TORKOL-4160 file (C-alpha; in steps of 0.2 Angstrom, whole numbers, padded with zeros to 4 digits, m for minus):
333
<pt num="1" X="0048" Y="0166" Z="m0087"/>
<pt num="2" X="0050" Y="0153" Z="m0073"/>
<pt num="3" X="0047" Y="0158" Z="m0056"/>
<pt num="4" X="0059" Y="0153" Z="m0043"/>
<pt num="5" X="0053" Y="0141" Z="m0030"/>
<pt num="6" X="0049" Y="0149" Z="m0013"/>
<pt num="7" X="0059" Y="0138" Z="0000"/>
<pt num="8" X="0056" Y="0139" Z="0018"/>
<pt num="9" X="0064" Y="0125" Z="0029"/>
<pt num="10" X="0059" Y="0124" Z="0047"/>
<pt num="11" X="0064" Y="0111" Z="0060"/>
<pt num="12" X="0047" Y="0106" Z="0068"/>
<pt num="13" X="0055" Y="0094" Z="0081"/>
<pt num="14" X="0069" Y="0081" Z="0082"/>
<pt num="15" X="0057" Y="0070" Z="0073"/>
<pt num="16" X="0057" Y="0078" Z="0055"/>
<pt num="17" X="0061" Y="0093" Z="0044"/>
<pt num="18" X="0047" Y="0102" Z="0034"/>
<pt num="19" X="0050" Y="0110" Z="0018"/>
<pt num="20" X="0037" Y="0122" Z="0011"/>
<pt num="21" X="0039" Y="0126" Z="m0008"/>
<pt num="22" X="0029" Y="0134" Z="m0022"/>
<pt num="23" X="0030" Y="0125" Z="m0038"/>
<pt num="24" X="0036" Y="0136" Z="m0053"/>
<pt num="25" X="0028" Y="0136" Z="m0070"/>
<pt num="26" X="0030" Y="0120" Z="m0080"/>
<pt num="27" X="0038" Y="0111" Z="m0065"/>
<pt num="28" X="0032" Y="0094" Z="m0072"/>
<pt num="29" X="0032" Y="0078" Z="m0063"/>
<pt num="30" X="0032" Y="0081" Z="m0044"/>
<pt num="31" X="0045" Y="0067" Z="m0041"/>
<pt num="32" X="0058" Y="0074" Z="m0054"/>
<pt num="33" X="0055" Y="0092" Z="m0048"/>
<pt num="34" X="0057" Y="0088" Z="m0030"/>
<pt num="35" X="0073" Y="0077" Z="m0033"/>
<pt num="36" X="0081" Y="0093" Z="m0041"/>
<pt num="37" X="0075" Y="0105" Z="m0028"/>
<pt num="38" X="0079" Y="0095" Z="m0013"/>
<pt num="39" X="0095" Y="0088" Z="m0021"/>
<pt num="40" X="0091" Y="0070" Z="m0016"/>
<pt num="41" X="0088" Y="0055" Z="m0027"/>
<pt num="42" X="0072" Y="0052" Z="m0036"/>
<pt num="43" X="0070" Y="0036" Z="m0027"/>
<pt num="44" X="0071" Y="0045" Z="m0010"/>
<pt num="45" X="0057" Y="0057" Z="m0016"/>
<pt num="46" X="0046" Y="0042" Z="m0022"/>
<pt num="47" X="0048" Y="0034" Z="m0005"/>
<pt num="48" X="0042" Y="0050" Z="0003"/>
<pt num="49" X="0028" Y="0051" Z="m0009"/>
<pt num="50" X="0023" Y="0033" Z="m0005"/>
<pt num="51" X="0023" Y="0036" Z="0014"/>
<pt num="52" X="0011" Y="0051" Z="0011"/>
<pt num="53" X="0025" Y="0064" Z="0017"/>
<pt num="54" X="0023" Y="0075" Z="0002"/>
<pt num="55" X="0007" Y="0085" Z="0000"/>
<pt num="56" X="0002" Y="0096" Z="m0015"/>
<pt num="57" X="m0011" Y="0109" Z="m0010"/>
<pt num="58" X="m0014" Y="0099" Z="0006"/>
<pt num="59" X="m0017" Y="0082" Z="m0002"/>
<pt num="60" X="m0005" Y="0067" Z="m0005"/>
<pt num="61" X="m0001" Y="0063" Z="m0023"/>
<pt num="62" X="0007" Y="0050" Z="m0034"/>
<pt num="63" X="0025" Y="0052" Z="m0041"/>
<pt num="64" X="0018" Y="0055" Z="m0059"/>
<pt num="65" X="0007" Y="0070" Z="m0053"/>
<pt num="66" X="0012" Y="0085" Z="m0065"/>
<pt num="67" X="0014" Y="0102" Z="m0057"/>
<pt num="68" X="0009" Y="0117" Z="m0068"/>
<pt num="69" X="0014" Y="0131" Z="m0057"/>
<pt num="70" X="0009" Y="0139" Z="m0041"/>
<pt num="71" X="0005" Y="0123" Z="m0031"/>
<pt num="72" X="0009" Y="0123" Z="m0013"/>
<pt num="73" X="0020" Y="0109" Z="m0009"/>
<pt num="74" X="0025" Y="0103" Z="0008"/>
<pt num="75" X="0038" Y="0089" Z="0011"/>
<pt num="76" X="0041" Y="0081" Z="0028"/>
<pt num="77" X="0058" Y="0072" Z="0029"/>
<pt num="78" X="0060" Y="0061" Z="0044"/>
<pt num="79" X="0078" Y="0059" Z="0050"/>
<pt num="80" X="0088" Y="0043" Z="0047"/>
<pt num="81" X="0086" Y="0030" Z="0060"/>
<pt num="82" X="0096" Y="0033" Z="0075"/>
<pt num="83" X="0107" Y="0018" Z="0072"/>
<pt num="84" X="0123" Y="0013" Z="0063"/>
<pt num="85" X="0122" Y="m0002" Z="0052"/>
<pt num="86" X="0132" Y="m0017" Z="0060"/>
<pt num="87" X="0133" Y="m0035" Z="0055"/>
<pt num="88" X="0122" Y="m0046" Z="0066"/>
<pt num="89" X="0124" Y="m0065" Z="0061"/>
<pt num="90" X="0109" Y="m0076" Z="0060"/>
<pt num="91" X="0106" Y="m0092" Z="0051"/>
<pt num="92" X="0096" Y="m0090" Z="0035"/>
<pt num="93" X="0090" Y="m0102" Z="0021"/>
<pt num="94" X="0099" Y="m0095" Z="0006"/>
<pt num="95" X="0091" Y="m0102" Z="m0010"/>
<pt num="96" X="0104" Y="m0094" Z="m0022"/>
<pt num="97" X="0119" Y="m0083" Z="m0021"/>
<pt num="98" X="0131" Y="m0076" Z="m0035"/>
<pt num="99" X="0141" Y="m0060" Z="m0037"/>
<pt num="100" X="0125" Y="m0050" Z="m0041"/>
<pt num="101" X="0110" Y="m0057" Z="m0031"/>
<pt num="102" X="0106" Y="m0066" Z="m0015"/>
<pt num="103" X="0089" Y="m0076" Z="m0015"/>
<pt num="104" X="0083" Y="m0081" Z="0002"/>
<pt num="105" X="0068" Y="m0088" Z="0012"/>
<pt num="106" X="0064" Y="m0074" Z="0024"/>
<pt num="107" X="0057" Y="m0081" Z="0041"/>
<pt num="108" X="0041" Y="m0073" Z="0048"/>
<pt num="109" X="0049" Y="m0065" Z="0063"/>
<pt num="110" X="0062" Y="m0055" Z="0053"/>
<pt num="111" X="0060" Y="m0036" Z="0048"/>
<pt num="112" X="0068" Y="m0032" Z="0031"/>
<pt num="113" X="0078" Y="m0016" Z="0036"/>
<pt num="114" X="0081" Y="m0004" Z="0050"/>
<pt num="115" X="0068" Y="0009" Z="0053"/>
<pt num="116" X="0058" Y="0017" Z="0067"/>
<pt num="117" X="0055" Y="0004" Z="0081"/>
<pt num="118" X="0067" Y="m0008" Z="0073"/>
<pt num="119" X="0084" Y="m0001" Z="0074"/>
<pt num="120" X="0094" Y="m0017" Z="0071"/>
<pt num="121" X="0092" Y="m0036" Z="0070"/>
<pt num="122" X="0085" Y="m0035" Z="0053"/>
<pt num="123" X="0088" Y="m0044" Z="0037"/>
<pt num="124" X="0100" Y="m0030" Z="0031"/>
<pt num="125" X="0110" Y="m0033" Z="0047"/>
<pt num="126" X="0111" Y="m0051" Z="0044"/>
<pt num="127" X="0117" Y="m0049" Z="0026"/>
<pt num="128" X="0128" Y="m0034" Z="0029"/>
<pt num="129" X="0144" Y="m0043" Z="0027"/>
<pt num="130" X="0139" Y="m0049" Z="0010"/>
<pt num="131" X="0132" Y="m0032" Z="0004"/>
<pt num="132" X="0140" Y="m0017" Z="m0004"/>
<pt num="133" X="0133" Y="m0003" Z="0007"/>
<pt num="134" X="0135" Y="0009" Z="m0008"/>
<pt num="135" X="0121" Y="0000" Z="m0018"/>
<pt num="136" X="0104" Y="0007" Z="m0016"/>
<pt num="137" X="0098" Y="0017" Z="m0001"/>
<pt num="138" X="0111" Y="0019" Z="0013"/>
<pt num="139" X="0099" Y="0014" Z="0026"/>
<pt num="140" X="0094" Y="m0002" Z="0017"/>
<pt num="141" X="0108" Y="m0007" Z="0005"/>
<pt num="142" X="0103" Y="m0019" Z="m0008"/>
<pt num="143" X="0084" Y="m0020" Z="m0004"/>
<pt num="144" X="0074" Y="m0019" Z="m0020"/>
<pt num="145" X="0057" Y="m0025" Z="m0012"/>
<pt num="146" X="0051" Y="m0030" Z="0005"/>
<pt num="147" X="0040" Y="m0042" Z="0014"/>
<pt num="148" X="0031" Y="m0037" Z="0030"/>
<pt num="149" X="0038" Y="m0044" Z="0046"/>
<pt num="150" X="0025" Y="m0057" Z="0049"/>
<pt num="151" X="0026" Y="m0063" Z="0030"/>
<pt num="152" X="0038" Y="m0077" Z="0026"/>
<pt num="153" X="0045" Y="m0082" Z="0009"/>
<pt num="154" X="0056" Y="m0079" Z="m0006"/>
<pt num="155" X="0065" Y="m0062" Z="m0007"/>
<pt num="156" X="0079" Y="m0056" Z="m0018"/>
<pt num="157" X="0093" Y="m0044" Z="m0013"/>
<pt num="158" X="0105" Y="m0035" Z="m0024"/>
<pt num="159" X="0124" Y="m0036" Z="m0022"/>
<pt num="160" X="0129" Y="m0024" Z="m0036"/>
<pt num="161" X="0123" Y="m0008" Z="m0043"/>
<pt num="162" X="0119" Y="m0017" Z="m0060"/>
<pt num="163" X="0108" Y="m0029" Z="m0050"/>
<pt num="164" X="0099" Y="m0015" Z="m0040"/>
<pt num="165" X="0095" Y="m0005" Z="m0056"/>
<pt num="166" X="0089" Y="m0020" Z="m0066"/>
<pt num="167" X="0078" Y="m0027" Z="m0052"/>
<pt num="168" X="0071" Y="m0010" Z="m0047"/>
<pt num="169" X="0066" Y="m0008" Z="m0065"/>
<pt num="170" X="0058" Y="m0025" Z="m0066"/>
<pt num="171" X="0048" Y="m0022" Z="m0051"/>
<pt num="172" X="0042" Y="m0005" Z="m0057"/>
<pt num="173" X="0037" Y="m0013" Z="m0074"/>
<pt num="174" X="0028" Y="m0027" Z="m0065"/>
<pt num="175" X="0037" Y="m0041" Z="m0074"/>
<pt num="176" X="0043" Y="m0050" Z="m0058"/>
<pt num="177" X="0032" Y="m0066" Z="m0055"/>
<pt num="178" X="0026" Y="m0065" Z="m0037"/>
<pt num="179" X="0014" Y="m0077" Z="m0030"/>
<pt num="180" X="0008" Y="m0078" Z="m0012"/>
<pt num="181" X="m0002" Y="m0091" Z="m0002"/>
<pt num="182" X="m0014" Y="m0083" Z="0010"/>
<pt num="183" X="m0024" Y="m0093" Z="0023"/>
<pt num="184" X="m0040" Y="m0083" Z="0027"/>
<pt num="185" X="m0056" Y="m0084" Z="0037"/>
<pt num="186" X="m0072" Y="m0088" Z="0028"/>
<pt num="187" X="m0079" Y="m0097" Z="0013"/>
<pt num="188" X="m0074" Y="m0089" Z="m0003"/>
<pt num="189" X="m0089" Y="m0090" Z="m0015"/>
<pt num="190" X="m0080" Y="m0088" Z="m0031"/>
<pt num="191" X="m0065" Y="m0098" Z="m0037"/>
<pt num="192" X="m0055" Y="m0083" Z="m0044"/>
<pt num="193" X="m0055" Y="m0065" Z="m0046"/>
<pt num="194" X="m0046" Y="m0048" Z="m0046"/>
<pt num="195" X="m0046" Y="m0035" Z="m0034"/>
<pt num="196" X="m0042" Y="m0018" Z="m0042"/>
<pt num="197" X="m0043" Y="m0006" Z="m0027"/>
<pt num="198" X="m0033" Y="0009" Z="m0023"/>
<pt num="199" X="m0023" Y="0009" Z="m0007"/>
<pt num="200" X="m0017" Y="0023" Z="0004"/>
<pt num="201" X="m0013" Y="0025" Z="0023"/>
<pt num="202" X="m0029" Y="0023" Z="0034"/>
<pt num="203" X="m0036" Y="0041" Z="0038"/>
<pt num="204" X="m0037" Y="0037" Z="0056"/>
<pt num="205" X="m0022" Y="0025" Z="0059"/>
<pt num="206" X="m0005" Y="0029" Z="0049"/>
<pt num="207" X="0001" Y="0012" Z="0054"/>
<pt num="208" X="m0012" Y="0003" Z="0043"/>
<pt num="209" X="m0017" Y="0005" Z="0025"/>
<pt num="210" X="m0035" Y="0004" Z="0018"/>
<pt num="211" X="m0044" Y="0004" Z="0001"/>
<pt num="212" X="m0045" Y="0023" Z="m0002"/>
<pt num="213" X="m0051" Y="0030" Z="m0019"/>
<pt num="214" X="m0038" Y="0041" Z="m0027"/>
<pt num="215" X="m0024" Y="0032" Z="m0018"/>
<pt num="216" X="m0010" Y="0021" Z="m0026"/>
<pt num="217" X="m0017" Y="0009" Z="m0039"/>
<pt num="218" X="m0016" Y="m0009" Z="m0032"/>
<pt num="219" X="m0020" Y="m0025" Z="m0042"/>
<pt num="220" X="m0021" Y="m0042" Z="m0034"/>
<pt num="221" X="m0026" Y="m0057" Z="m0045"/>
<pt num="222" X="m0032" Y="m0072" Z="m0034"/>
<pt num="223" X="m0038" Y="m0090" Z="m0035"/>
<pt num="224" X="m0043" Y="m0103" Z="m0023"/>
<pt num="225" X="m0032" Y="m0117" Z="m0019"/>
<pt num="226" X="m0044" Y="m0126" Z="m0007"/>
<pt num="227" X="m0056" Y="m0123" Z="0006"/>
<pt num="228" X="m0059" Y="m0131" Z="0023"/>
<pt num="229" X="m0073" Y="m0133" Z="0035"/>
<pt num="230" X="m0071" Y="m0135" Z="0054"/>
<pt num="231" X="m0082" Y="m0136" Z="0069"/>
<pt num="232" X="m0087" Y="m0121" Z="0080"/>
<pt num="233" X="m0098" Y="m0119" Z="0095"/>
<pt num="234" X="m0116" Y="m0121" Z="0088"/>
<pt num="235" X="m0111" Y="m0124" Z="0070"/>
<pt num="236" X="m0097" Y="m0124" Z="0057"/>
<pt num="237" X="m0084" Y="m0112" Z="0051"/>
<pt num="238" X="m0074" Y="m0111" Z="0035"/>
<pt num="239" X="m0056" Y="m0106" Z="0030"/>
<pt num="240" X="m0051" Y="m0102" Z="0012"/>
<pt num="241" X="m0033" Y="m0104" Z="0005"/>
<pt num="242" X="m0029" Y="m0091" Z="m0008"/>
<pt num="243" X="m0016" Y="m0090" Z="m0021"/>
<pt num="244" X="m0012" Y="m0071" Z="m0025"/>
<pt num="245" X="m0002" Y="m0065" Z="m0040"/>
<pt num="246" X="0003" Y="m0047" Z="m0038"/>
<pt num="247" X="0002" Y="m0035" Z="m0052"/>
<pt num="248" X="0008" Y="m0021" Z="m0041"/>
<pt num="249" X="0017" Y="m0021" Z="m0025"/>
<pt num="250" X="0010" Y="m0009" Z="m0012"/>
<pt num="251" X="0013" Y="m0010" Z="0007"/>
<pt num="252" X="0001" Y="m0023" Z="0015"/>
<pt num="253" X="m0007" Y="m0026" Z="m0002"/>
<pt num="254" X="m0013" Y="m0044" Z="0000"/>
<pt num="255" X="m0018" Y="m0041" Z="0018"/>
<pt num="256" X="m0029" Y="m0026" Z="0014"/>
<pt num="257" X="m0036" Y="m0033" Z="m0002"/>
<pt num="258" X="m0042" Y="m0049" Z="0005"/>
<pt num="259" X="m0049" Y="m0041" Z="0021"/>
<pt num="260" X="m0058" Y="m0029" Z="0009"/>
<pt num="261" X="m0066" Y="m0045" Z="0001"/>
<pt num="262" X="m0071" Y="m0051" Z="0018"/>
<pt num="263" X="m0058" Y="m0064" Z="0021"/>
<pt num="264" X="m0045" Y="m0057" Z="0033"/>
<pt num="265" X="m0029" Y="m0068" Z="0035"/>
<pt num="266" X="m0027" Y="m0080" Z="0050"/>
<pt num="267" X="m0015" Y="m0073" Z="0063"/>
<pt num="268" X="m0017" Y="m0055" Z="0056"/>
<pt num="269" X="m0021" Y="m0044" Z="0071"/>
<pt num="270" X="m0020" Y="m0028" Z="0061"/>
<pt num="271" X="m0033" Y="m0032" Z="0048"/>
<pt num="272" X="m0043" Y="m0045" Z="0057"/>
<pt num="273" X="m0060" Y="m0039" Z="0063"/>
<pt num="274" X="m0065" Y="m0044" Z="0081"/>
<pt num="275" X="m0080" Y="m0054" Z="0074"/>
<pt num="276" X="m0068" Y="m0067" Z="0066"/>
<pt num="277" X="m0061" Y="m0071" Z="0084"/>
<pt num="278" X="m0075" Y="m0074" Z="0096"/>
<pt num="279" X="m0072" Y="m0084" Z="0111"/>
<pt num="280" X="m0073" Y="m0103" Z="0108"/>
<pt num="281" X="m0074" Y="m0100" Z="0090"/>
<pt num="282" X="m0064" Y="m0117" Z="0086"/>
<pt num="283" X="m0064" Y="m0134" Z="0094"/>
<pt num="284" X="m0051" Y="m0146" Z="0098"/>
<pt num="285" X="m0034" Y="m0147" Z="0090"/>
<pt num="286" X="m0037" Y="m0132" Z="0078"/>
<pt num="287" X="m0041" Y="m0120" Z="0092"/>
<pt num="288" X="m0024" Y="m0124" Z="0100"/>
<pt num="289" X="m0014" Y="m0123" Z="0084"/>
<pt num="290" X="m0022" Y="m0106" Z="0079"/>
<pt num="291" X="m0018" Y="m0099" Z="0096"/>
<pt num="292" X="0000" Y="m0102" Z="0094"/>
<pt num="293" X="0001" Y="m0092" Z="0078"/>
<pt num="294" X="0008" Y="m0075" Z="0081"/>
<pt num="295" X="0009" Y="m0068" Z="0063"/>
<pt num="296" X="m0002" Y="m0067" Z="0047"/>
<pt num="297" X="m0002" Y="m0083" Z="0038"/>
<pt num="298" X="0005" Y="m0076" Z="0022"/>
<pt num="299" X="0019" Y="m0084" Z="0012"/>
<pt num="300" X="0028" Y="m0078" Z="m0003"/>
<pt num="301" X="0028" Y="m0095" Z="m0012"/>
<pt num="302" X="0036" Y="m0090" Z="m0029"/>
<pt num="303" X="0048" Y="m0077" Z="m0035"/>
<pt num="304" X="0053" Y="m0076" Z="m0054"/>
<pt num="305" X="0064" Y="m0063" Z="m0062"/>
<pt num="306" X="0077" Y="m0060" Z="m0075"/>
<pt num="307" X="0095" Y="m0061" Z="m0069"/>
<pt num="308" X="0102" Y="m0044" Z="m0070"/>
<pt num="309" X="0119" Y="m0049" Z="m0078"/>
<pt num="310" X="0115" Y="m0065" Z="m0088"/>
<pt num="311" X="0097" Y="m0062" Z="m0094"/>
<pt num="312" X="0092" Y="m0079" Z="m0088"/>
<pt num="313" X="0075" Y="m0081" Z="m0081"/>
<pt num="314" X="0077" Y="m0086" Z="m0063"/>
<pt num="315" X="0063" Y="m0095" Z="m0053"/>
<pt num="316" X="0062" Y="m0099" Z="m0035"/>
<pt num="317" X="0049" Y="m0108" Z="m0024"/>
<pt num="318" X="0049" Y="m0113" Z="m0006"/>
<pt num="319" X="0036" Y="m0120" Z="0006"/>
<pt num="320" X="0028" Y="m0111" Z="0020"/>
<pt num="321" X="0036" Y="m0112" Z="0038"/>
<pt num="322" X="0032" Y="m0125" Z="0050"/>
<pt num="323" X="0018" Y="m0116" Z="0060"/>
<pt num="324" X="0009" Y="m0112" Z="0044"/>
<pt num="325" X="0010" Y="m0130" Z="0038"/>
<pt num="326" X="0004" Y="m0136" Z="0055"/>
<pt num="327" X="m0012" Y="m0125" Z="0053"/>
<pt num="328" X="m0014" Y="m0132" Z="0035"/>
<pt num="329" X="m0012" Y="m0150" Z="0041"/>
<pt num="330" X="m0025" Y="m0147" Z="0055"/>
<pt num="331" X="m0037" Y="m0141" Z="0043"/>
<pt num="332" X="m0034" Y="m0155" Z="0031"/>
<pt num="333" X="m0027" Y="m0144" Z="0017"/>
């Protein structure tokens, strides 16, 4: 006989609602069970799981975690952003547009969708007049993947439910071709490799992510495009230009994995150790160019996917933005 879930909802503050439940016998996958219990979409539950807002016996878990019965489950649900989506025009480089998808080159200063601290002036606001607000999550219609604010490059946005479902499935199955170019500090000794290291929120800073055993599996295949040597006070320094192919798509994945290798990205203040930015560490033109960079030099160079309606294989590629290119040129890359 199945036990009924014990449900207690309390409003901790204006910031969130907390649900405390006990899993019944044979509850199965946590994402499926919670979607039924909370009467929300499975995608919404998976987002909560990814953000570490679902705890089973006090620990964050993956969506596929199976519940056998008796587990204490705590779900923290933040309120929707205090904003109403409005259209806010801005010039964008559109690489392709049809009835089902929009492919664009996202600039490095643009947040993808509204959220805490970014209520508007996002990519969603810019594209709102071209999107069906009923497609996908109501706070981020059409969004099937994201790039960090400081990351530039190719993105695809869904315009129809068919496109949303197809693209979401392709990203989940890791069949989308995603290749990034990352300019990093240091001399990479090997020419290629793979980082297979679990990621989770940093235990002391929830804005950051870190390599944490038992977190979400994250796999980055990398190779070196080129290396550059430059003068520093009393010696020489190196920069390595990485190409990264993502097998998974975790938040901050490339930035964390390359920093974990000892090669943080130029311009990445979040994952750049102070040791990589000593005073007078560069000389001449390079010093001035790098000082002007206000974002991580990470660019989504290539995006390839199967068109949701036609089945045609689509392939898009665009070069890095001008500030990125200026640093490359100064380094001679």
